[in-house]
N, C-alpha and C positions, 0 to 999 in steps of 0.2 A: 364708586360713588358716582352717581349721575351728576351731570354738570349743574343742575339746579337744586342739589340737595343741601340747601341752606335757605335761611329766612330772607325773603325778598324784601328789598329796601326801596322806599319811594323818596326820591331826592327833590329838593325845593331850590329855586334859583338862589345863589349866593352860597350854597352849602359847601361848595367846592371851588375854589379860586380858578378862574379861566375856563371852566366846563359849565355848560348850561344844564339845567335840571332836565330839559327835553332829551338831551343826548344821553344822559346818564339812564334815564327811564327806559330810553329805546334799547340800550344794551341789556338791560335786565329782561326785557321781553324776548330778545333774540336767545338769551339762555334758555329760556323755557322752550323755545322752539327746537333747540338742539337736544334737549332732554327727550322731547317727543319723537324726534328722528331715530335717536339711539334706540329707544324702547322698540320702536317699529322695526329696526334692523335686526334686533336680537331675535325676535320671534318669527321673522320671515322664514318661509320654507327653505328657500335656497336663493337669496338675492345675489350672492357673490360667489360663483363656484372656486374661485381661487383661494378661498378661505375655509377652513375647517371649523364647524361648530362644535361646542362641547359635546353633543351628543355623538357627533362623527368620531372624536377622539376616544370616548368611551367604547365605541363599537370596535374600533381598531386596536387599542390597547388595553381594553378591559376597564372596568368602573374605576374611576379615581385616577386614571392615567392622564398625563398632560402632554402638552406638545413636546417638551424637552425629552420626556420618557420615549416617545415615538422616534424622535430624532436619534437617541441613542441606540435603540434597537436597530435602526436601519444602518447605523454605522457598524454595529457588530455583525450584521449580516453581510455587509460589504467586505469586512475583514475575513470573515469566515470563507466567503466565495473566493478570496484571493489567496487562501492558505492551501498551497498545493502539496504541502507535506502531509497534512491530515486527509485533504480531499484531493485526489488526483484529478487532474485536467483530463478531458476527453474530446476527441475530435480527429479528422483525417490528417494523415501525414502528406505534406506537399514537398516540393523541391525536385530532386532528381535522383537517379540511381546512385546509391552509395553517399549521397549529400542530401539527407532529408531535413526538411524545415517544418515548423508548427506555429500557426497564428490563431487558431480558432478560439484559444482563451489566452488573454495577454498576461504575460509575466513581466514585472518591472525589474526583476533582478533574479539571478540564479542562486537558490538556497539550498544548502545541503539537505538531502532527503526528498526534495520535491519530485513529483512524479507525474506522468502523463500516461494514458492509454490511447494508442493510435488505433482507430477502428477500420482504417483503410490505408494500407501501405501503398503508395503510388507505384512502386515497382520493386520487385525482389532484389535484395543486394547481390552483388557479384564478388564481394571481397570486404575489406576493411571499409567501415562506413562512419559517418558523422551525423550529428543531429544539432540543429540551430532552433532554439526557442525564442520566438518573438524578437529575433535580430540580435540576440545578446551574444552571439559568437558560436561558431562551429565547435562542438566538443566530440572527441571519439566515442563511439558506441563500442562496448566490450562485452564479452560474455561473463558467466559467474565466476570464472577464475581470473578476470582481469585481461584476457587475451583479445586481440583484435578479432572482429568477426570474420568467420569464413563464409563462402557463398551459401545462400538459402536461409541464413539466419533471420532475415527480415522478410518473410514470405509475402508474396502479393495478396492483397485483399484479405489479410487475416488481422486479428487483434493482437497487437504487440505492445507490452508494457516496458517503460524505461523509468529509472530512477537515478537522480543526479547524486554524484559522490564528489563532494567539493575537495576532499583531501587527496584524491587519487591524482597520478601523473604529476607528482611533486608540487600539488597545489593548483595545477591548471584545471583539474577536474575533468570527469568524463561521465557518461550515461551507461549505467549497467543495464543489460537486457534481463528482464524479469521472467521467471517461470521456465527456466531451461531444463530442469529435471537433474538426474543423477550423473554419475561419471560414465565414461565409455571406455572400453578396453581397446586393444589394438587389432582385433580380429575384423576382418573385411569380408567381402564376397568370397574371394578365393579360399579363405580358411574355413568357411561354413558350407556344410553339405547342401546340395540341391535339394529343394523342397523345405528348407528351413530358413528362418529369417534371423536377423541380428540387428539391434539398435546401434546406430553410428551418429556422429554429430550432424550428419546430413539428414537423418531420418532413418526409419527401418528399411533395410534392403535384404533382397533374397540371395541366399548362398549360390556359389557358382561351382563347388567343388564336386566332381562326379563321384558317385559311390560305385565301388567295385564288388560290394558284398553280393555273392551269388553269380558273379560273372565268371568265376574259375579261371582267372588270368594266369597262364602258365609260362614261365621263362625257361627256355631250353638252354642248357650250358653250351657255350661256343668258345672258340678261340679269341673272340673280340668282345669289347664291352657292349652291354645292351642296356638301353634306357627302359626304366620301369614306367609303365604308363601312369599318367597323373591320376590320382583319386584316393579314396579312402578304402583301406583293407582292414578287415577286423581281426586278422590273425588266423583265421580259420582257413583250411583248405578250399572251402567253397568260396572264399574271397580271392585268393591267390596264392600261388606257390611257385617254387623252383623245382623243376623236375629232377628227380633222383638220378644219380650217375653212379655207376659201379666202374671205376676205372679198371682197365685190364692191366695185368702185370706186363712189365717190359724192362729192357736194358739197352744201354747204348755205351759206346766207348770212343776215346779219342787217342790216337797213337802217334800222330805226326806233330812235331813241335810247332806251336803256335797259340794263339789266343782265340776262343770261340765264344758264342753266346747260344745257350740252350733255353728253349721255350718250355716251361713246365706244362704237361698235359693236363687237360681238364680232369679234376677230380683227384689229382695227386697232390698230396700235402706233405709227404716225407720221402726222402731218397737216401738210400745206402750208397755213399761214394767211397771208392777205393782208388788211391793215387800212388804212383811210384815216381820218385824223383829221378832226374837223369844222373847218369854216371859221370865221374870226372875223367878227363884225359890223363894218360900216362905221361911221365917225363921223358925229355928227350935224352939222346946219347950223351954220356959224360966225357967222351974222349979219353977214358981211362980203361983199365982192364975190367972194370965193374960195370954191371947194368944198373939201370935206375928203376925206382919204385913205380908200381902201378897206381892207377887212379882208384879212389873209393867208389863204391856202389851207391846208388840212391835208395832212400829209405821207402818203406811202404807203410801207408796209414789207412785206417777205414773208420768212417763215422757216419752218423745219421745227420742229414741236413733237412731242416724244415723249410718248405717251399710254398709259393702260393700259386695256385692254378692260373695259367696265362701270363705269369711273370717270366722274366728271363734270368738266367744265372750264368756268370762269367766262368769259363773253363779255360785253364792254362795247361798246356803240355810243355815240360822243360826240356830245354835243348841239352844235349850232351856236350861236355866240355871237349875242346879240342885238345889233341895231344901236344905236348911241348916240343919246340924245336931243339936243336942240339944245345947242351948246356942249359936248357930252360925247363921249368916246371910246366906241367900241364895246366888246363884250366878246369875250375869246379863245374859240376853239373848244375843244370837249373832246377828250380823248384816247380813242381806240379801242383795244381790246386782245383778245387771245385768249390766256387763261392768263398767261404771263409776258411774251408778245410784245406790243409795243405800237407805236402810230403817233400822234405828237404833232398836236394841234390848231394852227391858224394863231394869229397874234398880232394884236392890235388896235393902233390908231394914235390920236393925240390928236384932240380936237375943234376944233382951231384951223384957220383958213383956210390953204389952199395947203399943208396937212400931206402928209407922205410917206405912202405906204401901209404897212400893217402887214407884217411879216415872215411868210413862210410857215412852216409847221411843220418843224422840224429833223429831218432823218432819221439814224438811227444807222448806223455803217459797220462794226460789229464782228458776230462770230458771236453768236448763231445765224442771223443775218439773211443772206439771200442776194440781196436786192434792196431798195434803199432810195432813195427819191427825195423831196427837200424839196418843199414846197408853194410855189406861186408867190406872189410878193409883191404886195400890193395897190398899185393905181395912186395916184399923187399928185394931190391936188386943184389946180385951177387956176381962173383968173379966168373961164374959159369953161364951167365945169361942175363936177360933183362927180367924184371919183375913182372909177375902176372896181375891182371886186374882182378879186383874183388867181385864176388857175385852180387846180384841185386838183393834187396830184402823182400822176399815173397811174403805174401799175405800169411803164410804158414809159418814163417820162421826167417831168421837172419840168414843172409848169404855167406857162403863160405870165403875165407880169405885165399887169395892166390898165393902160390909158391914160386920158386925160382924159375921154373920152366913150364908149369902147367897152369892153364887158366883156372880161376876159381869158380866153383859151381854156383849155378843160380839158386834163388830161394826156393824152397820146396812148398808147393801149393797145399793148403789145408783142405779138408775133405768137403767143406761147405763153399768153396770157391775154385775157380779154374784160373787163377790169376798168378801164375809163377813168375818170379823175378827173372830177368835175363841174365846169362852167364857172363863172366868177365872175359876179357880179351886174353888170348894166349901170349905168353912171354916169348921173346926171341930164343931160339935155339943156340945157346952159347952167347958169347959176347958180341957176336956180329948180327945185325938185323934190327928192324923196327919192332916196336910193340904191336900187338894185334888189337883190333877195335872191339870195344865192349858190345855185347849184345843187347838189343831192346827187350823188354824195358829196363833201363837202369843199371846195365852192366858197367864195370868200370874198364877203362882203357889200360892196356899193358904198357909197362916201361920199355924204353929202347935199349938196345945192346950199347955196350960201351967201348968196343975195340977202336971205333974211330969217331970222328965228328959228324957223321953223315946219318946216323940213324935217329929217328923221331919216335916219340910216344904215340900209342894207339889212341883214337878218339873214344870217348865215353858214349854208352848207348843212350838213346833218347828216353824220356819218361813216358808215362801213360796215365790215363784217367779212365776209370770204369764206374758206371753207375747202374743201380737196378731199383725197381720199385714194385 
């Protein structure tokens, strides 16, 4: 209502105590002037720019809108612009390498889910990095699996998205890098062929593995290890191959007591080994009228050994047992072996008069042996002389036992081998004299005569090892 929208009153003196009629009428006239000024103000084109006319409000907010309506819309717009959860912020990243900051759009607090897109990363990261928005505190930047960043994840001058995860890091929160893509395997450049590429956490890289397809790489067998050239082979002969080798047949032997090392020739994978154990020594003189017994002969065994080209195999040749001193037994013969295949030596006997001879080496009968023959037993001492040594177990059969005065015969060679056992040593002629030495390989030593205490037993023959392939 305008200031003068009421019936104007004319006052006379004395109508109001203390107030003159002239003054009251003057106030009434001023009210009329104010009404006129207000009417002129409302219809002015733009008398006061700091105020909005009703027509202005209608233009901004639509017909019928009021000042309060416009104020409400402005507040809603401000809240919308500050909602970085639904409306990501955007601007350049500042700060330093691995310690990035952002202030282009102000945030008053870090809210779960709020995000920002950085259109210009100041420098590529070189490792683990942090992000500080509006000075609210530096938070770690992690990849899609929650891991600290590796070098190059924040590339220079590229668009990078970050979203805040308030519950991460035990409630400390972190910024997760957006748009990383899928998982990566463990293959790198060395595992990928030249000319092909592979995706890695650092980006797509080219393979560095050389291809050998069509190169016809050939490895020639030799007695030393050879390095296979690096690269990819497709399993065909056009890619790479090991040259064929036809090993030549051969054989070798060891007949001197001791331990040896044999290197397997290239191309050889099986060896037929034949071993003869050493003979035992005969017993010494008994000091009585009776001679003593001869030593047993070594056994003969034969079997196949699986070997690896270029490797070494241990070879042992058994030592013949020494003959016994007076009143003493002889010593047993040593074991001969090739790898795990063995042949036992002969056994000795006591140094008493008329003692029986030592037992020959025992031969195994199980796989991998294909031929096993026990050594001959030494002869028994008698009143007419020392006992003879037993013959060795040849590959073709067991050696013969010695008798009272004659050496036992050696084992008989079979038709598929030329490895006869050694003959036993000859016994003493009568009760006087020492026993004869057994012959190699594997012959048993003879027993000594018994008439005095000065006669000793004969030594056993050494063993032997023979192989062929």
